[in-house]
C-alpha positions, 0 to 999 in steps of 0.5 A: 500500500502506498500513500502519496502527498503532493505539496505545490508552490513551496517558496524555496528553490528545488535545488535546495529542497533536493539536498534535503530529500536525498538525506531521507530517501529510503528511511523509515518514516518515523526515523526520517521525521526525527532526522528532519527535526534537527536539520538546519536547512529551511527545506527540512521544515517543508519535507518534515510537514509532508512526511508527517502528513503522509504518515498521518494519512496512512494511519488514519485513512488506511489503518496502516502501522506507523512503524512499517512505513518508509519513504519509498519515493521523494522528489522535488520538481520545479514550480512556476518562477516569479520574475521580479526586478531590483533597481541597479546603478545608473538607472538600470535594473537587476532581474531577480527570479524567485523559484518555487517547488513542487514536493512529492512524497510517497510512503510505502509499507515495508514488506515482512519476510 
């Protein structure tokens, strides 16, 4: 059984979010939440909320066991970019690109042998 959570339009660049995603890929869901809680990156908060939401959905909606869940798939895609300008020297302007991300988390139930 798989549980999928999709968060869209997160105000962080996907490259920064992918660094956090790589750390928790394949971990148990509860262990991933503990690791994310102590990471200093801004993206750890977004990933932690998504994993916690997926875990809560798995327990409440599908009656799955918390300890059997693990992060099967996690990835960050690029969302729409907001194009802004900042005044530069001598009447020029400097373009600024505010990148956004779409985060997908899939938790799966670990198979017992």
